[in-house]
C-alpha positions as CSV (number, residue, x, y, z in Angstrom):
1,M,19.5,-18.8,9.9
2,R,18.4,-15.6,12.2
3,D,20.6,-13.5,10.1
4,W,18.7,-14.7,6.9
5,L,15.2,-14.1,8.5
6,V,16.7,-10.8,9.6
7,N,17.6,-9.8,6.2
8,A,14.7,-11.2,4.6
9,G,12.5,-9.4,6.8
10,K,14.4,-6.0,5.8
11,K,13.1,-6.8,2.1
12,G,9.6,-7.4,3.5
13,V,9.8,-11.4,3.5
14,Q,8.3,-13.0,6.5
15,P,8.2,-16.8,7.2
16,R,4.5,-18.2,6.8
17,L,4.8,-21.5,9.1
18,M,7.7,-23.3,10.6
19,L,8.2,-27.1,10.8
20,D,10.7,-28.6,13.1
21,F,11.4,-32.4,12.1
22,H,12.3,-35.1,14.2
23,S,12.0,-38.8,15.1
24,T,10.8,-40.2,18.5
25,G,8.9,-43.2,19.7
26,K,5.6,-41.9,18.3
27,N,4.0,-40.1,15.4
28,V,2.9,-36.6,16.8
29,F,2.8,-32.9,16.3
30,Y,3.5,-30.5,18.6
31,T,1.5,-27.4,18.2
32,Q,0.0,-24.2,19.2
33,R,-3.6,-24.6,20.6
34,D,-6.5,-23.7,18.4
35,I,-7.6,-20.6,20.5
36,D,-3.9,-19.4,19.7
37,M,-3.8,-16.6,17.3
38,T,-1.9,-17.7,14.4
39,D,-1.7,-16.3,10.7
40,P,-3.7,-18.1,8.8
41,A,-6.3,-18.4,11.8
42,N,-6.5,-22.0,13.2
43,F,-4.1,-23.4,10.6
44,T,-3.1,-26.5,12.4
45,G,-6.4,-27.8,13.3
46,R,-7.4,-27.3,9.5
47,W,-4.6,-28.7,8.3
48,L,-4.2,-31.7,10.2
49,G,-8.1,-32.3,10.0
50,A,-7.8,-32.5,6.2
51,A,-4.9,-34.9,6.3
52,A,-6.5,-37.1,9.0
53,L,-9.3,-37.5,6.6
54,R,-7.0,-38.6,3.9
55,L,-5.0,-40.9,6.3
56,P,-7.3,-43.3,7.9
57,D,-5.0,-46.2,8.4
58,Y,-1.9,-43.8,9.6
59,E,-2.3,-43.3,13.5
60,F,-0.8,-39.9,14.7
61,K,-1.5,-37.5,17.5
62,R,-1.6,-33.7,17.9
63,E,-0.5,-32.4,21.1
64,A,-1.4,-28.8,21.3
65,A,-0.1,-26.6,24.3
66,E,0.4,-23.3,25.4
67,T,3.4,-21.4,24.1
68,S,5.9,-21.4,26.8
69,A,9.6,-19.5,27.7
70,E,11.4,-22.9,26.8
71,A,14.2,-22.0,24.6
72,N,13.0,-23.9,21.2
73,S,12.4,-23.0,17.7
74,K,8.7,-23.6,17.6
75,N,8.3,-21.4,20.7
76,Y,10.5,-18.6,19.2
77,F,8.9,-18.6,15.7
78,Y,5.5,-18.4,17.0
79,T,6.4,-15.5,19.5
80,R,8.3,-13.7,17.1
81,Y,6.4,-14.1,13.8
82,G,2.9,-15.2,15.0
83,I,2.8,-18.0,12.6
84,P,1.9,-21.7,13.1
85,A,5.1,-23.3,14.5
86,I,5.1,-27.1,14.7
87,T,7.7,-29.6,15.6
88,Y,6.5,-32.7,13.5
89,E,7.8,-36.4,15.1
90,T,7.8,-39.7,13.3
91,G,7.8,-42.6,15.1
92,D,11.2,-44.8,15.4
93,E,9.2,-47.7,14.6
94,T,6.9,-46.3,12.0
95,E,7.0,-48.2,8.7
96,R,9.3,-46.2,6.5
97,D,6.6,-46.5,3.6
98,K,3.9,-45.0,5.7
99,I,6.1,-42.5,6.4
100,E,6.8,-41.5,3.1
101,S,3.3,-41.6,1.9
102,S,1.8,-39.9,4.7
103,A,4.7,-37.2,4.3
104,V,3.1,-36.3,0.8
105,V,-0.4,-36.0,2.3
106,F,0.7,-33.8,4.9
107,A,2.7,-31.6,2.5
108,E,-0.5,-31.4,0.0
109,E,-2.8,-30.1,2.6
110,M,-0.3,-27.9,4.2
111,M,-0.2,-26.0,0.9
112,R,-3.9,-26.2,0.4
113,T,-4.7,-24.7,4.1
114,L,-2.0,-22.3,3.5
115,L,-3.4,-20.7,0.3
116,G,-6.9,-21.2,1.7
117,A,-7.8,-24.0,-0.6
118,E,-10.8,-26.5,0.1
119,P,-10.0,-30.2,1.0
120,D,-10.3,-32.6,-1.7
């Protein structure tokens, strides 16, 4: 992956977003803080805010924290590229149909936010 990113960068192609998917005991997004500079600005707050409006019955949390020196993909991508870098965790006990239907909403709102479109 690192080699691919290096080669893409030589061609002027840079990542715009990094999502690292996991499953754990709860539905949670580990993100940068809204005050941390990202391109696009305040991406995560706008993205998850728009998704929450469309998902009133889907419980999830956002845990924003300052980027640390801990070696993980989220910290690497944020530090290296200045892009939103998010760990997206689904709860082990979350109903699978809710994970599937919420994923569609999260994906749609992610693209709207990246493209600068207004939410529906």
